[in-house]
C-alpha positions as CSV (number, residue, x, y, z in Angstrom):
1,X,-8.0,-27.2,1.5
2,X,-7.5,-24.3,4.0
3,X,-6.6,-20.9,2.7
4,X,-3.4,-20.9,4.7
5,X,-2.4,-24.1,2.9
6,X,-3.0,-22.5,-0.5
7,X,-0.7,-19.6,0.2
8,X,2.0,-21.7,1.7
9,X,2.3,-24.0,-1.3
10,X,5.7,-24.1,-3.0
11,X,4.1,-23.6,-6.4
12,X,2.0,-20.6,-5.4
13,X,2.8,-17.7,-7.7
14,X,4.4,-15.3,-5.1
15,X,6.2,-13.1,-7.8
16,X,4.3,-10.7,-10.0
17,X,5.0,-10.4,-13.7
18,X,7.4,-7.5,-14.7
19,X,4.5,-5.5,-16.2
20,X,2.6,-5.6,-12.9
21,X,5.7,-4.4,-11.0
22,X,6.2,-1.5,-13.5
23,X,2.6,-0.5,-13.2
24,X,2.7,-0.5,-9.4
25,X,5.9,1.6,-9.5
26,X,4.4,4.1,-12.0
27,X,1.3,4.6,-10.0
28,X,3.2,5.0,-6.7
29,X,5.5,7.6,-8.3
30,X,2.4,9.7,-9.2
31,X,1.0,9.3,-5.7
32,X,3.9,9.3,-3.2
33,X,3.8,11.9,-0.4
34,X,6.3,14.7,-0.5
35,X,9.4,13.8,1.4
36,X,12.9,14.8,2.4
37,X,13.8,11.5,4.0
38,X,13.6,7.8,3.1
39,X,10.0,6.7,3.1
40,X,8.8,3.6,5.1
41,X,6.9,1.1,3.0
42,X,4.8,-1.7,4.5
43,X,3.9,-4.6,2.1
44,X,0.9,-6.6,3.5
45,X,0.9,-10.1,2.1
46,X,4.5,-9.7,0.9
47,X,4.9,-13.5,0.1
48,X,8.6,-14.3,-0.7
49,X,9.4,-10.6,-0.8
50,X,10.6,-10.3,-4.4
51,X,7.8,-7.9,-5.4
52,X,8.5,-5.8,-2.4
53,X,12.2,-5.5,-3.1
54,X,11.6,-4.8,-6.8
55,X,9.2,-2.0,-6.1
56,X,11.4,-0.4,-3.4
57,X,14.5,-0.7,-5.6
58,X,12.7,0.9,-8.6
59,X,11.4,3.7,-6.4
60,X,14.8,4.3,-4.8
61,X,13.3,6.1,-1.8
62,X,11.8,3.5,0.5
63,X,12.8,1.2,3.3
64,X,10.4,-1.7,3.4
65,X,8.9,-4.1,5.9
66,X,7.0,-7.2,4.7
67,X,4.1,-8.9,6.5
68,X,2.6,-12.3,5.7
69,X,1.0,-15.3,7.6
70,X,2.6,-18.1,5.6
71,X,5.9,-19.2,7.0
72,X,7.4,-20.7,3.8
73,X,7.4,-17.5,1.7
74,X,8.4,-15.4,4.7
75,X,11.5,-17.6,5.2
76,X,12.4,-16.9,1.5
77,X,11.9,-13.2,2.0
78,X,14.1,-13.2,5.1
79,X,16.9,-14.8,3.2
80,X,16.7,-12.0,0.6
81,X,17.3,-9.4,3.3
82,X,13.7,-8.1,3.7
83,X,12.7,-7.3,7.3
84,X,9.6,-9.4,7.8
85,X,6.9,-9.9,10.4
86,X,4.6,-13.0,10.6
87,X,1.1,-11.8,11.3
88,X,-2.5,-12.5,10.4
89,X,-3.9,-9.9,7.9
90,X,-7.5,-11.0,8.0
91,X,-9.6,-9.8,10.9
92,X,-6.7,-8.9,13.2
93,X,-4.9,-5.6,14.1
94,X,-1.5,-5.0,12.5
95,X,1.4,-5.1,15.0
96,X,2.5,-1.5,14.2
97,X,1.7,1.8,15.8
98,X,-0.5,4.4,14.3
99,X,1.0,6.6,11.5
100,X,4.2,4.6,11.2
101,X,4.4,4.2,7.4
102,X,4.4,6.4,4.4
103,X,3.2,3.7,1.9
104,X,1.1,0.6,2.5
105,X,0.9,-2.0,-0.3
106,X,-1.9,-4.6,-0.5
107,X,-1.2,-6.3,-3.7
108,X,-3.3,-9.3,-4.9
109,X,-4.4,-9.9,-1.3
110,X,-7.7,-8.1,-0.8
111,X,-9.5,-10.7,-2.9
112,X,-8.5,-13.4,-0.4
113,X,-9.8,-11.7,2.7
114,X,-12.9,-12.6,4.7
115,X,-12.9,-9.2,6.3
116,X,-11.4,-6.7,3.8
117,X,-12.9,-3.8,5.7
118,X,-10.8,-4.3,8.8
119,X,-7.6,-4.8,6.8
120,X,-8.2,-1.6,4.8
121,X,-9.0,0.3,8.1
122,X,-5.8,-1.0,9.6
123,X,-3.8,0.1,6.5
124,X,-5.2,3.6,7.0
125,X,-4.4,3.5,10.7
126,X,-0.7,2.7,10.2
127,X,-0.3,5.2,7.4
128,X,0.9,8.7,8.1
129,X,-1.3,11.6,7.0
130,X,-0.6,12.2,3.4
131,X,0.6,8.6,2.9
132,X,-0.3,6.4,0.0
133,X,-2.3,3.1,0.0
134,X,-1.7,0.9,-3.1
135,X,-4.2,-1.9,-3.8
136,X,-4.1,-4.3,-6.7
137,X,-6.7,-6.9,-7.4
138,X,-8.3,-8.9,-10.3
139,X,-11.1,-7.1,-12.1
140,X,-14.4,-8.9,-12.0
141,X,-15.6,-6.7,-14.9
142,X,-12.5,-7.4,-17.1
143,X,-13.4,-7.4,-20.8
144,X,-13.1,-11.2,-21.1
145,X,-15.3,-11.8,-18.0
146,X,-18.0,-9.7,-19.6
147,X,-17.9,-12.0,-22.6
148,X,-17.8,-15.1,-20.5
149,X,-20.7,-14.1,-18.3
150,X,-22.8,-13.2,-21.3
151,X,-22.2,-16.7,-22.6
152,X,-23.2,-18.2,-19.2
153,X,-19.7,-19.1,-18.2
154,X,-18.3,-18.5,-14.7
155,X,-16.0,-15.4,-14.7
156,X,-12.3,-15.9,-14.5
157,X,-10.9,-15.2,-11.0
158,X,-14.1,-16.4,-9.3
159,X,-14.2,-19.6,-7.4
160,X,-17.1,-21.6,-5.9
161,X,-15.0,-24.4,-4.3
162,X,-11.6,-24.7,-2.5
163,X,-11.1,-28.1,-4.0
164,X,-11.5,-27.6,-7.7
165,X,-12.3,-25.0,-10.4
166,X,-15.9,-25.3,-11.7
167,X,-17.6,-23.6,-14.5
168,X,-14.8,-21.4,-15.9
169,X,-11.5,-21.6,-17.7
170,X,-8.4,-22.6,-15.7
171,X,-7.6,-25.3,-13.3
172,X,-5.8,-23.7,-10.4
173,X,-7.6,-22.9,-7.1
174,X,-6.1,-19.7,-5.6
175,X,-8.5,-18.9,-2.8
176,X,-10.4,-15.8,-4.2
177,X,-13.2,-14.8,-1.8
178,X,-13.9,-11.2,-2.9
179,X,-14.0,-9.8,-6.4
180,X,-14.1,-6.1,-7.3
181,X,-15.1,-3.9,-10.1
182,X,-13.5,-0.5,-10.6
183,X,-16.6,1.2,-9.0
184,X,-16.7,-1.2,-6.0
185,X,-13.0,-0.7,-5.2
186,X,-13.2,3.1,-5.4
187,X,-16.3,3.2,-3.2
188,X,-14.6,1.0,-0.6
189,X,-11.6,3.2,-0.5
190,X,-13.6,6.4,-0.2
191,X,-15.8,4.9,2.6
192,X,-12.7,3.9,4.5
193,X,-11.6,7.6,4.5
194,X,-9.2,7.7,1.6
195,X,-9.1,10.5,-1.0
196,X,-7.4,11.3,-4.3
197,X,-7.9,7.7,-5.7
198,X,-5.8,7.1,-8.9
199,X,-6.5,4.1,-11.1
200,X,-4.6,2.1,-13.6
201,X,-5.0,-1.3,-15.3
202,X,-2.7,-4.1,-16.3
203,X,-2.9,-7.3,-18.3
204,X,-3.3,-10.9,-17.2
205,X,-0.8,-13.6,-18.0
206,X,-3.5,-16.3,-18.1
207,X,-5.2,-14.9,-21.2
208,X,-4.6,-17.3,-24.2
209,X,-1.6,-16.2,-26.3
210,X,-3.7,-15.1,-29.4
211,X,-5.7,-12.7,-27.2
212,X,-2.8,-11.2,-25.2
213,X,-2.3,-8.2,-27.6
214,X,-5.9,-7.3,-27.2
215,X,-5.6,-7.7,-23.4
216,X,-2.7,-5.3,-23.3
217,X,-4.7,-2.8,-25.3
218,X,-7.7,-3.2,-22.9
219,X,-5.5,-2.6,-19.9
220,X,-5.4,1.1,-20.9
221,X,-8.9,1.4,-19.4
222,X,-9.2,0.3,-15.7
223,X,-12.9,-0.4,-16.1
224,X,-12.2,-3.3,-18.4
225,X,-8.6,-4.2,-17.6
226,X,-7.8,-7.6,-16.3
227,X,-6.2,-6.3,-13.1
228,X,-7.1,-3.1,-11.2
229,X,-4.5,-0.9,-9.5
230,X,-5.6,1.9,-7.1
231,X,-3.5,4.4,-5.2
232,X,-5.3,6.4,-2.5
233,X,-4.2,9.0,0.0
234,X,-4.8,9.2,3.7
235,X,-5.9,12.8,4.1
236,X,-4.0,15.3,6.2
237,X,-5.8,16.9,9.2
238,X,-7.5,20.1,8.2
239,X,-5.6,23.2,9.4
240,X,-7.4,25.4,11.8
241,X,-7.5,29.0,10.7
242,X,-7.2,31.5,13.5
243,X,-9.3,34.6,13.1
244,X,-8.2,37.7,14.9
245,X,-10.9,39.3,17.0
């Protein structure tokens, strides 16, 4: 199965759980640039647009544009009133000019990319100085993955085949190619030129019901949370200080 086919499936989970949306909004509120005008938000991998609209509605200060490569979810997003652009996110330049957005969101996308470096670089390019880049992704070092790996079981979120799940709990292939720990994600963002990285964690709906209370508790610590959220800032140019002779 091709990755494009995975994302265009009708049953693919385009919409995040409410707790994920709340966590994204909370982190963005703490990281948004100062503004006296409506902010422009770009959602890369917007899917059907529901998450984009929920986030912008909760923030109350953004005008959003969604980008995705799968036509089926984009058609749904368009019917909901979200301005959308069909474009490839992996290994291609974004069809927007430099410094044209105040917020760029890459939510549950970076783990699917062959070339995440270029996508992160493009996100930085289209951000205005002082703008915020929000990334969310499954945590390879989640508390339950540490236990599974110690027992010789393939970690959750990881996949070795595009046909079937092997060696770990679960049955659904979702096309994960890259997996991050907290340290790896922070280092990637710093090397891409971002500063002031803020982190948060959130729980995972796939945890068995008896363990969900524990998973919600562990989400307080990003290092072991099921899902990582990171908000980073594109630095403003340094001001030149004029020294009088």
